[in-house]
NUKOLVEX-236912 format. One record per residue (C-alpha): residue in three letters; x, y negated, z. Coordinates in steps of 0.25 Angstrom, whole numbers, padded with zeros to 4 digits, always signed. Example, Ala and Ser with C-alpha at 12.3 -4.5 7.8 and 13.67 -1.06 7.14 Angstrom:
REM residues 2
ALA+0049+0018+0031;SER+0055+0004+0029;
This chain:
REM residues 693
UNK+0377-0491+0521;UNK+0389-0483+0516;UNK+0393-0469+0520;UNK+0406-0475+0526;UNK+0398-0485+0535;UNK+0390-0473+0540;UNK+0402-0465+0543;UNK+0409-0476+0550;UNK+0397-0480+0559;UNK+0399-0476+0573;UNK+0387-0483+0580;UNK+0376-0480+0571;UNK+0372-0465+0571;UNK+0361-0467+0560;UNK+0371-0473+0550;UNK+0380-0461+0552;UNK+0369-0451+0550;UNK+0366-0457+0536;UNK+0379-0452+0531;UNK+0377-0439+0524;UNK+0391-0435+0528;UNK+0387-0434+0542;UNK+0377-0423+0539;UNK+0388-0414+0534;UNK+0392-0404+0545;UNK+0406-0405+0549;UNK+0415-0392+0546;UNK+0415-0383+0558;UNK+0402-0389+0564;UNK+0391-0381+0569;UNK+0379-0388+0563;UNK+0368-0378+0558;UNK+0365-0379+0544;UNK+0350-0375+0542;UNK+0346-0368+0529;UNK+0331-0367+0525;UNK+0334-0354+0520;UNK+0336-0348+0534;UNK+0321-0351+0537;UNK+0317-0341+0525;UNK+0327-0331+0531;UNK+0321-0332+0545;UNK+0307-0331+0541;UNK+0310-0319+0533;UNK+0317-0312+0545;UNK+0305-0316+0554;UNK+0295-0310+0545;UNK+0303-0297+0543;UNK+0305-0296+0558;UNK+0290-0298+0561;UNK+0286-0287+0551;UNK+0297-0277+0554;UNK+0301-0279+0569;UNK+0289-0286+0575;UNK+0278-0277+0570;UNK+0286-0265+0566;UNK+0282-0251+0569;UNK+0267-0253+0568;UNK+0259-0241+0572;UNK+0255-0232+0560;UNK+0241-0229+0557;UNK+0236-0215+0557;UNK+0223-0207+0558;UNK+0216-0200+0569;UNK+0219-0186+0563;UNK+0234-0189+0563;UNK+0234-0194+0577;UNK+0226-0182+0582;UNK+0234-0171+0574;UNK+0248-0177+0574;UNK+0249-0185+0587;UNK+0238-0181+0597;UNK+0239-0166+0596;UNK+0254-0167+0596;UNK+0254-0174+0610;UNK+0262-0186+0603;UNK+0253-0197+0607;UNK+0257-0206+0619;UNK+0245-0215+0620;UNK+0234-0221+0612;UNK+0230-0236+0612;UNK+0217-0241+0607;UNK+0217-0255+0601;UNK+0205-0263+0600;UNK+0196-0250+0599;UNK+0200-0248+0585;UNK+0215-0244+0584;UNK+0222-0233+0592;UNK+0237-0235+0593;UNK+0245-0222+0595;UNK+0258-0221+0604;UNK+0267-0209+0601;UNK+0275-0203+0612;UNK+0290-0207+0612;UNK+0295-0193+0612;UNK+0287-0190+0600;UNK+0292-0202+0591;UNK+0304-0194+0588;UNK+0296-0185+0578;UNK+0298-0187+0563;UNK+0283-0191+0561;UNK+0285-0203+0571;UNK+0298-0209+0566;UNK+0291-0220+0558;UNK+0285-0225+0572;UNK+0296-0220+0582;UNK+0305-0233+0582;UNK+0304-0247+0579;UNK+0307-0254+0566;UNK+0322-0258+0565;UNK+0325-0252+0578;UNK+0327-0238+0585;UNK+0318-0242+0597;UNK+0306-0233+0600;UNK+0293-0238+0595;UNK+0284-0238+0607;UNK+0271-0238+0599;UNK+0260-0238+0595;UNK+0265-0229+0584;UNK+0252-0225+0577;UNK+0237-0230+0577;UNK+0223-0226+0571;UNK+0210-0234+0571;UNK+0197-0230+0578;UNK+0183-0234+0576;UNK+0178-0232+0590;UNK+0185-0230+0603;UNK+0175-0220+0608;UNK+0177-0211+0596;UNK+0192-0212+0597;UNK+0192-0208+0612;UNK+0182-0196+0609;UNK+0191-0191+0597;UNK+0204-0192+0606;UNK+0197-0184+0617;UNK+0193-0173+0608;UNK+0207-0173+0601;UNK+0214-0172+0615;UNK+0204-0161+0620;UNK+0207-0153+0607;UNK+0221-0152+0612;UNK+0222-0148+0626;UNK+0237-0149+0627;UNK+0237-0163+0622;UNK+0241-0174+0631;UNK+0230-0184+0635;UNK+0233-0198+0628;UNK+0230-0211+0635;UNK+0222-0221+0627;UNK+0223-0236+0630;UNK+0215-0247+0624;UNK+0219-0261+0620;UNK+0210-0272+0614;UNK+0222-0282+0611;UNK+0233-0276+0602;UNK+0237-0290+0596;UNK+0251-0289+0601;UNK+0261-0300+0600;UNK+0268-0295+0588;UNK+0256-0292+0580;UNK+0252-0307+0582;UNK+0266-0311+0578;UNK+0266-0302+0565;UNK+0253-0308+0561;UNK+0254-0323+0564;UNK+0269-0325+0562;UNK+0269-0322+0547;UNK+0258-0332+0545;UNK+0266-0342+0553;UNK+0278-0340+0545;UNK+0271-0342+0532;UNK+0265-0355+0537;UNK+0279-0359+0541;UNK+0285-0356+0528;UNK+0274-0363+0520;UNK+0276-0376+0528;UNK+0291-0375+0527;UNK+0291-0374+0512;UNK+0280-0385+0510;UNK+0289-0394+0519;UNK+0301-0390+0510;UNK+0294-0393+0497;UNK+0288-0405+0502;UNK+0301-0411+0507;UNK+0312-0418+0499;UNK+0324-0412+0492;UNK+0321-0400+0484;UNK+0318-0403+0469;UNK+0313-0388+0468;UNK+0302-0390+0479;UNK+0288-0391+0475;UNK+0285-0404+0481;UNK+0298-0410+0476;UNK+0297-0405+0462;UNK+0294-0419+0456;UNK+0307-0424+0463;UNK+0319-0428+0454;UNK+0330-0418+0454;UNK+0341-0429+0451;UNK+0354-0428+0458;UNK+0358-0441+0465;UNK+0372-0445+0465;UNK+0374-0457+0474;UNK+0385-0462+0484;UNK+0383-0449+0492;UNK+0385-0440+0480;UNK+0396-0445+0471;UNK+0399-0441+0457;UNK+0414-0440+0455;UNK+0414-0441+0440;UNK+0418-0455+0434;UNK+0420-0461+0421;UNK+0435-0457+0422;UNK+0430-0443+0421;UNK+0423-0445+0408;UNK+0432-0445+0395;UNK+0429-0447+0381;UNK+0416-0455+0382;UNK+0421-0469+0383;UNK+0410-0475+0375;UNK+0399-0468+0383;UNK+0407-0472+0396;UNK+0406-0487+0393;UNK+0391-0487+0392;UNK+0389-0478+0404;UNK+0399-0486+0412;UNK+0391-0499+0409;UNK+0379-0493+0416;UNK+0388-0490+0428;UNK+0393-0504+0428;UNK+0380-0510+0428;UNK+0376-0502+0440;UNK+0388-0507+0447;UNK+0388-0521+0442;UNK+0374-0524+0438;UNK+0375-0540+0439;UNK+0386-0539+0428;UNK+0375-0535+0418;UNK+0362-0541+0423;UNK+0369-0555+0425;UNK+0369-0556+0409;UNK+0355-0551+0408;UNK+0359-0537+0404;UNK+0352-0524+0408;UNK+0358-0511+0410;UNK+0352-0500+0401;UNK+0342-0491+0408;UNK+0347-0478+0403;UNK+0358-0472+0395;UNK+0357-0459+0387;UNK+0370-0451+0386;UNK+0369-0443+0372;UNK+0379-0433+0367;UNK+0383-0419+0364;UNK+0384-0409+0375;UNK+0397-0409+0383;UNK+0401-0424+0380;UNK+0400-0429+0394;UNK+0386-0435+0396;UNK+0384-0429+0409;UNK+0398-0432+0413;UNK+0396-0447+0410;UNK+0384-0447+0418;UNK+0392-0441+0430;UNK+0402-0452+0428;UNK+0391-0463+0429;UNK+0386-0456+0442;UNK+0401-0457+0447;UNK+0403-0471+0443;UNK+0390-0478+0445;UNK+0390-0477+0461;UNK+0374-0477+0460;UNK+0364-0466+0463;UNK+0365-0457+0451;UNK+0353-0447+0448;UNK+0357-0435+0439;UNK+0348-0425+0434;UNK+0345-0417+0421;UNK+0333-0419+0412;UNK+0328-0404+0415;UNK+0327-0408+0430;UNK+0314-0416+0426;UNK+0308-0403+0419;UNK+0299-0394+0428;UNK+0288-0384+0426;UNK+0278-0393+0434;UNK+0271-0404+0426;UNK+0275-0418+0430;UNK+0287-0414+0438;UNK+0297-0421+0427;UNK+0290-0434+0428;UNK+0290-0434+0443;UNK+0305-0431+0444;UNK+0307-0443+0434;UNK+0299-0452+0443;UNK+0306-0447+0456;UNK+0320-0449+0449;UNK+0318-0463+0445;UNK+0312-0466+0459;UNK+0324-0461+0466;UNK+0333-0469+0456;UNK+0326-0482+0458;UNK+0327-0480+0473;UNK+0342-0479+0472;UNK+0344-0489+0460;UNK+0353-0492+0454;UNK+0354-0478+0450;UNK+0357-0469+0438;UNK+0349-0458+0433;UNK+0356-0447+0424;UNK+0347-0437+0417;UNK+0355-0426+0410;UNK+0349-0419+0397;UNK+0338-0429+0397;UNK+0333-0422+0384;UNK+0326-0412+0393;UNK+0315-0422+0396;UNK+0318-0433+0386;UNK+0314-0426+0373;UNK+0305-0433+0363;UNK+0291-0432+0367;UNK+0281-0425+0358;UNK+0293-0418+0350;UNK+0295-0405+0358;UNK+0283-0395+0356;UNK+0275-0394+0369;UNK+0263-0386+0372;UNK+0258-0394+0384;UNK+0250-0406+0383;UNK+0259-0413+0394;UNK+0273-0410+0392;UNK+0281-0411+0405;UNK+0294-0416+0398;UNK+0286-0427+0391;UNK+0280-0432+0404;UNK+0294-0432+0411;UNK+0299-0440+0399;UNK+0288-0450+0400;UNK+0291-0452+0415;UNK+0306-0454+0412;UNK+0303-0464+0401;UNK+0294-0472+0411;UNK+0304-0472+0422;UNK+0315-0476+0413;UNK+0307-0488+0407;UNK+0293-0490+0412;UNK+0286-0500+0421;UNK+0293-0497+0433;UNK+0306-0504+0437;UNK+0319-0495+0434;UNK+0330-0505+0437;UNK+0343-0499+0442;UNK+0341-0485+0437;UNK+0349-0481+0425;UNK+0346-0468+0417;UNK+0357-0460+0411;UNK+0354-0447+0403;UNK+0361-0437+0394;UNK+0357-0429+0383;UNK+0363-0422+0370;UNK+0349-0422+0363;UNK+0346-0437+0362;UNK+0339-0434+0349;UNK+0327-0427+0356;UNK+0325-0438+0366;UNK+0312-0446+0366;UNK+0314-0460+0360;UNK+0307-0467+0372;UNK+0318-0462+0380;UNK+0329-0468+0372;UNK+0323-0482+0370;UNK+0330-0494+0376;UNK+0325-0496+0390;UNK+0326-0481+0394;UNK+0339-0476+0388;UNK+0345-0488+0382;UNK+0358-0482+0379;UNK+0362-0469+0372;UNK+0377-0466+0375;UNK+0382-0456+0365;UNK+0392-0446+0372;UNK+0399-0440+0360;UNK+0409-0429+0358;UNK+0423-0435+0361;UNK+0432-0439+0350;UNK+0447-0436+0350;UNK+0450-0447+0361;UNK+0439-0443+0369;UNK+0443-0428+0369;UNK+0457-0433+0374;UNK+0451-0440+0386;UNK+0442-0428+0389;UNK+0454-0419+0389;UNK+0461-0428+0398;UNK+0450-0427+0408;UNK+0448-0412+0408;UNK+0463-0409+0407;UNK+0466-0416+0421;UNK+0463-0404+0429;UNK+0470-0394+0420;UNK+0485-0391+0420;UNK+0490-0393+0406;UNK+0505-0392+0401;UNK+0512-0401+0391;UNK+0507-0394+0379;UNK+0493-0399+0380;UNK+0490-0411+0371;UNK+0477-0418+0374;UNK+0477-0424+0360;UNK+0479-0411+0354;UNK+0467-0405+0362;UNK+0458-0417+0358;UNK+0461-0414+0344;UNK+0458-0400+0345;UNK+0444-0402+0351;UNK+0436-0410+0341;UNK+0421-0410+0345;UNK+0423-0405+0359;UNK+0415-0412+0370;UNK+0420-0415+0384;UNK+0414-0403+0389;UNK+0421-0395+0378;UNK+0434-0401+0382;UNK+0432-0398+0397;UNK+0429-0384+0393;UNK+0441-0383+0384;UNK+0451-0388+0395;UNK+0445-0378+0405;UNK+0446-0366+0395;UNK+0461-0370+0393;UNK+0463-0370+0408;UNK+0456-0356+0409;UNK+0464-0350+0397;UNK+0477-0355+0403;UNK+0474-0349+0417;UNK+0470-0336+0410;UNK+0484-0335+0404;UNK+0490-0338+0417;UNK+0496-0352+0413;UNK+0500-0363+0423;UNK+0496-0374+0413;UNK+0486-0375+0402;UNK+0493-0377+0388;UNK+0489-0381+0374;UNK+0487-0366+0370;UNK+0476-0365+0381;UNK+0469-0377+0376;UNK+0469-0371+0362;UNK+0464-0358+0367;UNK+0453-0365+0374;UNK+0449-0373+0361;UNK+0448-0359+0354;UNK+0440-0354+0366;UNK+0430-0366+0367;UNK+0428-0366+0352;UNK+0429-0352+0347;UNK+0426-0344+0359;UNK+0433-0333+0367;UNK+0443-0325+0360;UNK+0439-0311+0357;UNK+0452-0303+0357;UNK+0445-0289+0357;UNK+0435-0292+0346;UNK+0437-0280+0336;UNK+0439-0286+0322;UNK+0443-0277+0310;UNK+0455-0280+0301;UNK+0446-0284+0289;UNK+0437-0293+0298;UNK+0450-0300+0303;UNK+0454-0302+0289;UNK+0440-0308+0285;UNK+0441-0317+0297;UNK+0455-0322+0294;UNK+0452-0325+0279;UNK+0439-0332+0284;UNK+0446-0341+0294;UNK+0458-0343+0283;UNK+0447-0348+0273;UNK+0442-0358+0283;UNK+0456-0363+0286;UNK+0460-0363+0271;UNK+0448-0371+0266;UNK+0449-0381+0278;UNK+0464-0383+0275;UNK+0462-0386+0260;UNK+0449-0395+0261;UNK+0451-0410+0265;UNK+0439-0412+0274;UNK+0439-0399+0281;UNK+0443-0399+0296;UNK+0458-0397+0299;UNK+0461-0383+0304;UNK+0467-0381+0318;UNK+0468-0366+0318;UNK+0462-0353+0313;UNK+0459-0340+0321;UNK+0454-0326+0319;UNK+0453-0323+0333;UNK+0439-0320+0337;UNK+0433-0330+0346;UNK+0419-0330+0352;UNK+0409-0326+0340;UNK+0419-0329+0329;UNK+0430-0320+0323;UNK+0439-0332+0319;UNK+0439-0347+0319;UNK+0445-0359+0313;UNK+0448-0372+0321;UNK+0447-0385+0314;UNK+0449-0400+0319;UNK+0437-0407+0314;UNK+0439-0422+0310;UNK+0432-0431+0319;UNK+0425-0439+0309;UNK+0412-0447+0310;UNK+0408-0446+0295;UNK+0408-0434+0286;UNK+0408-0434+0271;UNK+0402-0423+0262;UNK+0416-0419+0257;UNK+0420-0417+0272;UNK+0408-0408+0275;UNK+0410-0400+0262;UNK+0425-0397+0266;UNK+0420-0392+0279;UNK+0410-0383+0273;UNK+0420-0377+0264;UNK+0430-0375+0275;UNK+0419-0368+0283;UNK+0416-0359+0271;UNK+0431-0355+0270;UNK+0429-0343+0278;UNK+0418-0336+0270;UNK+0425-0340+0257;UNK+0438-0334+0261;UNK+0431-0321+0264;UNK+0424-0320+0251;UNK+0437-0324+0243;UNK+0446-0314+0251;UNK+0436-0302+0254;UNK+0425-0304+0243;UNK+0415-0304+0254;UNK+0410-0313+0265;UNK+0406-0310+0280;UNK+0398-0316+0291;UNK+0410-0323+0297;UNK+0406-0336+0291;UNK+0393-0338+0300;UNK+0398-0350+0308;UNK+0404-0356+0295;UNK+0390-0355+0287;UNK+0382-0360+0299;UNK+0391-0372+0300;UNK+0391-0376+0285;UNK+0376-0373+0283;UNK+0374-0384+0294;UNK+0384-0393+0288;UNK+0378-0392+0274;UNK+0363-0394+0279;UNK+0368-0406+0286;UNK+0374-0412+0274;UNK+0361-0410+0266;UNK+0350-0413+0276;UNK+0357-0422+0286;UNK+0368-0430+0280;UNK+0363-0432+0266;UNK+0375-0427+0259;UNK+0368-0419+0248;UNK+0366-0426+0235;UNK+0353-0418+0232;UNK+0346-0421+0245;UNK+0351-0435+0245;UNK+0353-0445+0256;UNK+0343-0438+0265;UNK+0344-0433+0280;UNK+0334-0424+0286;UNK+0341-0426+0300;UNK+0332-0431+0311;UNK+0340-0437+0323;UNK+0327-0438+0331;UNK+0326-0423+0332;UNK+0311-0423+0328;UNK+0314-0412+0318;UNK+0316-0402+0329;UNK+0301-0402+0331;UNK+0297-0403+0317;UNK+0291-0391+0309;UNK+0294-0396+0296;UNK+0307-0401+0289;UNK+0309-0415+0285;UNK+0311-0411+0270;UNK+0302-0403+0260;UNK+0304-0388+0256;UNK+0310-0392+0243;UNK+0321-0401+0250;UNK+0324-0390+0260;UNK+0327-0381+0248;UNK+0336-0391+0242;UNK+0343-0393+0255;UNK+0345-0378+0255;UNK+0350-0378+0241;UNK+0360-0389+0243;UNK+0366-0383+0256;UNK+0368-0370+0249;UNK+0374-0377+0237;UNK+0383-0385+0246;UNK+0388-0373+0254;UNK+0390-0364+0242;UNK+0398-0375+0235;UNK+0407-0376+0247;UNK+0409-0361+0247;UNK+0413-0361+0232;UNK+0423-0372+0235;UNK+0428-0365+0247;UNK+0431-0352+0239;UNK+0438-0360+0229;UNK+0448-0366+0239;UNK+0451-0353+0245;UNK+0452-0346+0232;UNK+0462-0356+0228;UNK+0470-0354+0241;UNK+0469-0339+0242;UNK+0483-0337+0245;UNK+0484-0346+0256;UNK+0471-0341+0262;UNK+0477-0327+0262;UNK+0490-0332+0269;UNK+0482-0339+0279;UNK+0473-0327+0282;UNK+0485-0318+0283;UNK+0491-0327+0293;UNK+0478-0328+0301;UNK+0477-0313+0302;UNK+0491-0313+0307;UNK+0491-0324+0317;UNK+0476-0324+0320;UNK+0477-0339+0323;UNK+0483-0349+0314;UNK+0484-0364+0315;UNK+0485-0376+0306;UNK+0500-0374+0305;UNK+0498-0361+0298;UNK+0489-0367+0288;UNK+0499-0377+0284;UNK+0510-0366+0282;UNK+0500-0360+0272;UNK+0493-0371+0265;UNK+0502-0383+0269;UNK+0497-0396+0274;UNK+0483-0400+0271;UNK+0483-0407+0257;UNK+0475-0418+0263;UNK+0485-0421+0274;UNK+0496-0423+0263;UNK+0487-0432+0254;UNK+0485-0423+0242;UNK+0473-0425+0233;UNK+0460-0422+0240;UNK+0452-0409+0237;UNK+0442-0411+0226;UNK+0429-0416+0232;UNK+0417-0408+0232;UNK+0406-0409+0222;UNK+0396-0416+0232;UNK+0400-0431+0232;UNK+0405-0435+0246;UNK+0394-0443+0254;UNK+0398-0449+0268;UNK+0389-0445+0280;UNK+0385-0457+0288;UNK+0375-0451+0298;UNK+0372-0462+0307;UNK+0368-0452+0318;UNK+0382-0448+0319;UNK+0380-0433+0315;UNK+0391-0426+0309;UNK+0390-0415+0298;UNK+0400-0406+0305;UNK+0393-0409+0319;UNK+0380-0404+0314;UNK+0386-0391+0310;UNK+0394-0389+0323;UNK+0399-0396+0335;UNK+0412-0388+0337;UNK+0425-0390+0329;UNK+0425-0375+0326;UNK+0423-0373+0311;UNK+0422-0358+0310;UNK+0419-0346+0318;UNK+0417-0335+0309;UNK+0411-0322+0314;UNK+0397-0319+0318;
C-alpha cells in the first residue's frame, strides 16, 4: 500500500501507523525524545551520589593511644558505642567540633550541616579488657567526665546495605542492557551484528535526487546503464525475445570521471531498492566477517528483488587471488572474494538482483570476477573529450552567476585532460576568486585564474627570488616556448609565466592535441620542447640548474616508454615489456635479461642526449629571438601566444612552409591496442613544465 493511501485512510489506525511520516513529532509538540546516552549519565550520577552523599563522612580509624591522650583526657568525647563486641564508635561533643583537628569530620560532605557522628572508631579484641582499660583511664583523670557506653549488635544500617548491594545491581543492569543492545538489530558496530551488511538502502522512503540529466559527458556509458534500468522497469520487453539482462556491470575509468555519479543516477532512475556500499565495508579485523556480510547483503537484496547492488571501489576485495603477498594461511580478503563469486554466480538462484561496481584499478581484479555470468559488461568511463567537457561545464555553471565574457567553448578548449571532478573544482575556484575580488559576477579572467590555480598551484607573491634567479627562470621558460613554437609536433603554447606557483618557480601552459595515435617523430618533438629550458640555461649562462627536475622526470618516462613499452626503438625492436595484467607488480625479476637492461639504458640515454643536442642547435640558431622573448617575459612576467607571434611570426606549420627536417630515428606509428598513450604514461595533466624543486 502506498504512503498516500496510508495517509488518506481515516478508518484504519493500523494502516495510518505504517506511514513513517506519522512517527515524526509535529513542531511545537511535547513528545519526549528518549536518548540511550541519558541512561549512562543517570548511572554515573547515582554511583557518585552513593559514594559521596550516601556513605560520606565515614568515621576515621584511630588507635587507643590517640583516643586516650587527645580526646578522653581533654573531655571532648560525648559517648562511646560498642558495635558487635569488636568496634568502638566515638562521638565528639558538638561544641568541640569547631577545633581545627576535628574539621575533616565536623560537617557532612557537600553541605555545611553538622556531622552527628560517629566521628572516629577503633577496634577491640575483648569487651572486658576494653571496659577495664576505659575505667583505668578515667580513674587516672579525676576531673574527667564519666562517658556513657552503649552496646549495639546490629550496625548494618540502611545506607551501608545500599552502598554494598546497589553497585552490584547497577553493574548487572548495565551488563544486561549492553547485551540486549548488542544482540538487537540495527548497529553494524555491535558485536553480535558485526556480520551484518553495512549497505545503505535507497528505496521509496529514501529517494535519490540525482538523475541521468545530471550526468554529462558520458553518453556511451549512460546508454548501457540506462538499458539496465529499462530492464528493471520493463522486463517483458527483453524476456519476450529470450534475452537475459547482464547480471553485473563494472564501471572502469580514471578517478573523477563520474563512476559513482553514474551509479547515483541509476539509483534515482531505477525506482527499485538500491543497496550502496564500499568495498572496504566488507573488510574487518575478525575472521569470516567479510564473507558473512556478503551473504547478508545478497539475502537482503533477494528479499527485495528486483534490486540493484552497487559496490564502490571493488578492488578493495576483488584483487587477484594469490598475487598479493600474505603471511596468513587463510587470507580474509580471499575468503570474502570467494563468497562474492559464489553469490554472483553459484548454485543458488540470483534472479532479480543486478550488481554494479566501480573501480579505477580493473587490471588488478581477479579474472573469475570479470568473466561472463558475473560482471558481463565492463563500461569504460573515460576522460571527457571536447564536447563532453562542454556538457560538463553547462551542468556545473548552472548555479554560478557568469557574465557575457565567459565562453564555454573556450573553457572546454583550455581544459584538456580534465575530468568531471576537475571541472567542478575549476568552476568552484572561479566563483571563489570572483568573490575574493568583490565581483558581482564571475568573468573570463576568473576562470583563467582558476585554471592556473588548479594546474599550477597557489600563487606565491611573497617568495624571495634574486634577480639572477629570475633571469634564469625567464630564459628557462623562454627556451620551452621557443622550441615548442619552432617544432611541428610540439604542443601549441597558450601562455608562459615566471610567477611562482606551488612548488614551481615558473610554468608554461600548452594545449595538447587530443590524438589517439602518436608517432615517434611527435614524441621526439615533445621531448625536445621539454629540454628547451635546460638547453637555454646552458647556452645563455654556461651552466645548468636544478630547475629542470620536472622536465627530466617527464622525458625519462617518455623515453623508457618508447623503448620498453611501445617498441619504438630500432635496436630493441618490436618488443613490449608492458604487462596489462599487473602481475609484474609482485614479481621479483624483470622480464628481460641484464644485458637487455643495459641496452635499454644505453638507448634511452642516447635518445635523450640526441634530443638535447638538437634542442641546443635550434636555440643557438634563434638566439636573438630567445633574448627578446626572455626580456619581454622579465618585463611582463606573463606572456601569451600573441606575444610569441610578434617575435617569431606565425608558426611556419600553420602557413604551410616546408616541414622541419625529420629526426634520425625513422618514424614508427604506435598502435597500442590497450589505448595507452605515450604522453599519458608520463603525465595525466596538460602541464608541460614546472621548473623548480
